N, C-alpha and C positions, 0 to 999 in steps of 0.2 A: 402534892398531886394525888387526886383520888384514884382508886384502882381502875375503874373503867377508862378514865382518860389516859392513865399510864399504859394500859393494855393497848389502846388505840394507837398511841404514839409508837410503841414498840413494833406493832404490826406494820405501820406505815414505814418506819425506818428499815425494817427487814425487807419489805417489798421493794424499796428503792435500791437497797444493796443487791438484791437478786436481779432486778432489771438491769442495773449497771453492769454486773458481772456477765449478764447474758448479751451485752452489747448495746443495749438501748440507751446507755449513757453517752455513746459516741456521737460525734457531730456528723450529720448526713446532709447530702445535697441531692437534688434530682438527677444530675449527671456527674460523672467523674471527669469527663472531658470538659475543658474550660473554653477552648477556642470556638468561635462561631462556625468557622469552616477551615479546612486545611488543604483545600485545592490549590496547587501551585499556579501562579499567574504567569510564570515564565518557564522556559524550557529547563528541565532539571538534568538534561543529558548534554546539551551543547553549551559551551562556554560563550561568554560575550565575545571573546576574541575570535571564535570561529565565525560568528555572524559578521564581525567587523572585517575579517579576512575576505569573506565573500563579497562584501560591499567594495572593498579596496580593488578587487579584480574587476568589478563593474566600472569603477572610476577610471581605472587604467584603460579599459576598453572604449569608453565613451569620450574620454578626453576632457580638457578643461573648458571647452566652449559648449558644453551640453549638459542636460539634466536627464535623469531617468525617472519616470513617474509610474507608480503602480497603484491600482485600485484594489482594495481589499474586498472580501466577500460580504454580502448583505446578511442581515439577521436571518436565522433559520425560519422557514415558513411552516410553523406548527411546533408541536412538542418534540423537537429534535435538537440534538446538541449542535452548537455552532462549529463550523469547520472553515478554517481560513483557506483562501486560495493558496495552492502549493507554491506559486511563484513569490507571492507576498511573504509567506511564512519562511521560505528558503532564505530570503535576504534579511529578514527582520526578527523572526521568532515571535512576532506579536500576533496574538490571537484575540482580536476584538472586532466586532462587526462595524462595517461602514468606515473603515480606516483608509487613509491615503498615505503613501510613502513617496518622498522625493529625495533622490540622490543628486545633490547639487555639485556639479563638476567643478565650477570655479573655486569653491571653498573646500571641496571634498568633505562636505558635511551631510548628514542624513537627517531629514526632517520628517516627523511623524504627525499626522493630523487625526485626532480622535474625537468621538462624540462627547458631548457634555454628559456629566454623570446623571444617570436616571435612578434616583434614590428609591422610587417606588418599585422599579424593576429589581434592583439589587435586594430590596427588602424581601422579595418573594423568591428570587432565583440565585442570589449570591453575587459576589463582586465581579464586575467587569472592568477591565482597564479603561480609563477615560482620561480626558485632557487634564483633569485635576490631579492625576497621579504622576505628573511630570517628574518630580524628584525620585519617586520609586522607580520609574522607567530609566532615568539616568543611571541609577545604581545597578540595574539588573539587565539592561539591554544595550545593544550597540546603536543607540539613538543619541544624536547631538542636540536636537531641539524638538520640543513638543508643543503643538498648537491645537486650538479647537478646530474641529472639522468644518465649522461654518466659515473659517478663515481661508479654506483651501482655494476656493475659486479666485479670490482676490490675489492670493499669493502666486498661483500659477500664472495668472494674467500678468502680474508684475514681472515675474521671471522671464516670461516669453516676450515681453516688450523691452527687455533690457538688452543693451549692446553686448553684455557678457555672454549671452546665450544665442547660439546659432541653430542648435538641433535639440529636439526632444525625443527621447526614446520611450517606448511603452510596448508591452506585449501585443502582438497582432493575432495570436492564436487564442482560442477560447480558454478562459480561465479554468484551470484544473481544480475541481473540488473533490468531495468525497466519492470514491469509487469511479472517478472520472479520468479518462485518458483522452488525448487529443482526438484520436480517431472516433471514439464514441461520442464525444461532445460535438464534433463536426457533423456527425450523422444526425444528432438531435437538432442541430441548427438547420440542416437541409430539410428535415421533416417540417420544422416550424415555418420555413420560408415557402414550402410547397402548399401550406395551408392558406388558400386564397381568401378565406373569410377573416383572417386576422392581419394586422399590420405591425408585427413585432420585429424587434431587432435584438440580437444577442447583446448582453451587457458590455462585453469588451468592444463591440462595434460602436455602440452609443458613446462610449468613453473616447474612443479614437476620434469620432466625429466632433465631439466637443473640443478636444485638443486642437484639431485642425481648424475649427472655427476661430479660436482665440490665438492661434500660433503666428498669425500675420505672415511674416516672411521666413519664419523658422520652418525647417524641414522636420516632419514627423517620421521617425524611423522605427523599425522593428527591433525590439529588445530581445526577442526570443533567441536568435542565434547566439547571443552572448551568454545568456543564462543557461541555454541548453548545453553548451560546451562545458560550463562550470558544473552543471548537475551530472554530466556524464562521468566525471572523475570524482569518486566518492572519497571522503576522508575516513580515517580510522573510526571516528565516532559514528559516522553514517553506516559504515559496515557493521558495527556492533548492533545497531538497531535492525538492520536487514537480516543479520544472522539470528537475532532473537525471534523475528517473525518466521524465519525459516524453521527454526527449532519447533515452534508451536505448530506450524503447518504440517511438518513431518509427524509430530506426535498425533495430530488429528487424523492424518491419513492412516497411520499404523493402528490407531484405535478403531478406525472404521473397518480396516481389514479384519481385526479381531471380532468385531460386532456383526460382520456380514454372515447371513445365512439366507436360505431360500425364504421368500416372503417379506424380507425387510423392505422398507420403503425409502426412497431418496431422502425425504425429510427427516427420517430417523438417523441417518448418517450425518445429515446436517446438524441435528441436535447434539450428536456426540461431539462433533467438531466445535460447535458453539460452547459446549460445556468446557472444553479444554481452553478455548480462546478466552472466554469471559472469566473463568477461574484464574487466569493468568493476567488479567487486567489489560486486555487489548482495547484499543479505541473503538474499532468498528470493523465490519467486513471490508476488505480491500476490493472485493468484487463479488457479484452474486455467485452462489455455489454452482459449479459445473460438476454435477454428480449424475453421470449417464449410465443407465441400465440398458444392456443389450444394444439393439440397433439405434437407440437414441444417440449414441456417441457419434454416429455418422454426421450429425449436425454438431460440429465441434464446439459451438458456443450455446447449445441448447441448455436451458436452465429451468425447465418446467416439467421435468419427469415426475410422474405420479405412479407409474406402473410398479408393481412389486417385483423384486428380484426373483428370477426363476432359475431353478437348477439347470446349469449349462450356460447361463449368461455370463458375459464379462462385464465388469464395472470399470469405468474411468472416473477418477476423482481429481478435480483441480479447483482448489478453494483456499483462500488465504485471508489474513487479517492485518490491520495496521497496528504497528507499535510506534507510538510517538510520530505519527505521520509517515512512517516507512513500512513498506510491504515486502512480500516475497512472492514467488510464483513456482509452484511445484505440481507435477502430475504423475500419477501412478495408475496401473491397471491390475486387476486381479479377478480370478474366477469366483462366482458366487458360492459354489460348493466347496471351495478350498483346494481343488485339484485341477490343474490345467489338463484338458482332454487332448487327444493327439493333434487335432487341428489347431487348437489354441496354442499348444506347445510349439508346433511347426512354424506358425506365422509370427508368434511373439518372439521366438528365438531368432528368426531371421531379422526382425526389426531391431531387437536388442543389440545384436552384433553390428548392424548398420549404425545404430545410434551411438554405441560406445566407440566405434571407429572414428567418428567425428569428435566425440567428447574428449578422448584421450590424445588427440592430435592438436589440441588447442595449446599454443605456446606463445609466450610473450614475444613481441616483435614481428610475428607473422600476420599477414593480412588474412581476412576470412577466406579470400580466394585461395591463398596458399594453404591454409588449413584444409580446405575442402579438397584441393587437388591431392594432398598427401593422404587424406582419408579415403578418397575414391580408389586409390591403389589397393587398399585393403578391402574396400567394399566390393570391388569387382571380383576379388577372390572369394569373398563370402557368398556372393550371388552364384558363382560357378559351382561352389561346393554344396549348395543347398538343394536337397531333393524336395520338390513340391508334390503334394498328393493330387493336385488338380491343375490342369493347364491354365485355368483362369487365375490361379494363385501365382504361377510363374509369370504370366503375362503382366499382372499387376506389379510384381516385384521388379521385373525388367523395366517397366515404364517408370517406376519410382526411382530406380537407380539412374536411368537415363535423364530424368528431370534434373537431377543434381549435377550430372555432367554438363547439361545446358546452363545451369546456374553458374557453374564454375568458370564459364567462359567470360563472365562479367567481372571486371575489377571493382565494381561498385556493390557487389553482393555482400550481404551480412549473414551471420550464422543464426541469429535469432533476434531478440530484442532486449534492451536494457531494463533493469529493475531498480527501483529506488523509492523516491517520494511519490512516484506514480508506478503502478504495476507494469505498465508499458512505458518505461521512462524515455526521456528525450535525449537527443544527441546523435551524432553520426557514428554508427558502429561498423562502417565499412572500412575504416582505417586500421592500421596495424594495432594489434592488441597491446595495451599498455597498463601499467599499474594504476589502480583506482577504478577500473571498469568492473561492473557487476552486471551479468547478463545471463540469459537462458538460451538453450537451443530446444526446439520442439518440432522435429520432422514429423510429418503427418502421412501415414501410409493407409491407403484405401483400396478395398476391393469392391468396386461399385456394384457388381452383380449380386453380391451377398450382403451389402451394406455393412461391411467390416471396416472398422476404423481403429487404428492403433496410434497412440501418442504417449510419449514420456517427456518429462520436463525436469531439469535440474538447475540448481543455483550455482553459478560459476563466479568465483571471486578472483580478481587479479591483483596481486600485491607485489612488492619489491622482491619477495622470495619466490615468486612464480605463480602458476595457475593452480587454484585450489577448487576442486569439485566439492564444495562444502556439503552438499546434500548426499554425498556418497553413502552416508550412514543409513539413509532410507532405502531399504531393500528394493531392488528391481529385478534380481535374478529369480528364476522360478523356484528353486529350492528354498530360498530364504522367505519368499512370500508365502509359500505353502506352510512353512514352519510357523510363521507368525499367526496364520489363520487357525492354527490348532489351539492357540491360547484363548483363555476365556475373555469375552468382550463385555464392555460396559452395558450394552443393551440387554444382554442375557442376565446380567446381575440386577438390572432395574427395568423389567419389562413394563410396557405401557399399561397404565391403570384403566384407560378408556379405549376400547377397541373401536376402530373406524369401520 
């Protein structure tokens, strides 16, 4: 080998050795992750047995001569995530658009009808459970039979013409979707019906009409009372999710307290909350943020505040998020400048004592009426012992207390509302308090002459061990609130880059 060639060979070999030792000799790929997607298609929190248990209770309630039929939610209208109807998800755990569920009483089997696979859609958006996934569904869900959605009409017609079936059950109330409660959905339907230029019907009403058309001699009954009573009593697994949501909501409220200063805007406190929520992988807002500055709080569900917080204002915050379809509901108030002034301290202290008199009289086995009567003994003493700085304040306090005396005359009164897969969950809460209930109380104190409004809200869990005020760790006493507000806030650490 001549010298020039030998020199070139040596240099080439040396270069290869250096490149290899620098890492270039390793095998590389574009991505380290190999799976196309890792999104779970089934609940990772609830077991198949839990969904099966819920279905069994429905079978027991409807009997062997009936079927229960549920219609799932349609595809999202726009670039929005799909959200299954609460009722459908509660019984199946299946999150796929345009699905149908039949609980067949004679055989006690659960039938699921899904759309045919849309490969083009999955190519761009990821996998959606379809009828072709029958084996996968049998392995991971409480479903006995899977069919194509196109077969549903023939199947339901066949069932309803059978001698084995006398009754068909289906929900009569509006289907609960994302951030939807029965009362709010019913309001939307009333608004739609009052629009004389359109001729629309709600989806659940159309479905009921179709069932009635093909049911022949079969009676169509309301499934809601059965599911509502099941949903009222939460399992341990359901409580875990509600507590997780409560923890995040409490963290959002405390961080908002820290971040509050004169000049802050409502949307900035919303941003603080969303940071905590999204960082902890919530699904979505459970309801629009109720962040009230000053007299805006008098409209207790006002959600469009834009005014800056002013020194001397009070803030009310009530805002929460979904964790695997389950929500929480908390409310707190605090002064913008971090210190309760004499009027704020006077009225807030009266309200807090009133509120906690109810809160700590809640006991298993008592009816809400009994709880309230016990609490009112303390409340009357609180009212008598409170010195008010203005006659108008005393008048408002006396009327507030008297309104609860009037309420306590009714055996059908409730203390607040349930919380669960809906932020205003369903079920009868006027009955004696029992394990499995999760609810809030939220007395609302007003002084109309000065547009003063005070409200607190806490999460109450009832277990076999007793009543737990789970959100007690979120401060509501004056000293603790003022102490938290001395701590540095997220907004001060990361001020807005663009001023409005």
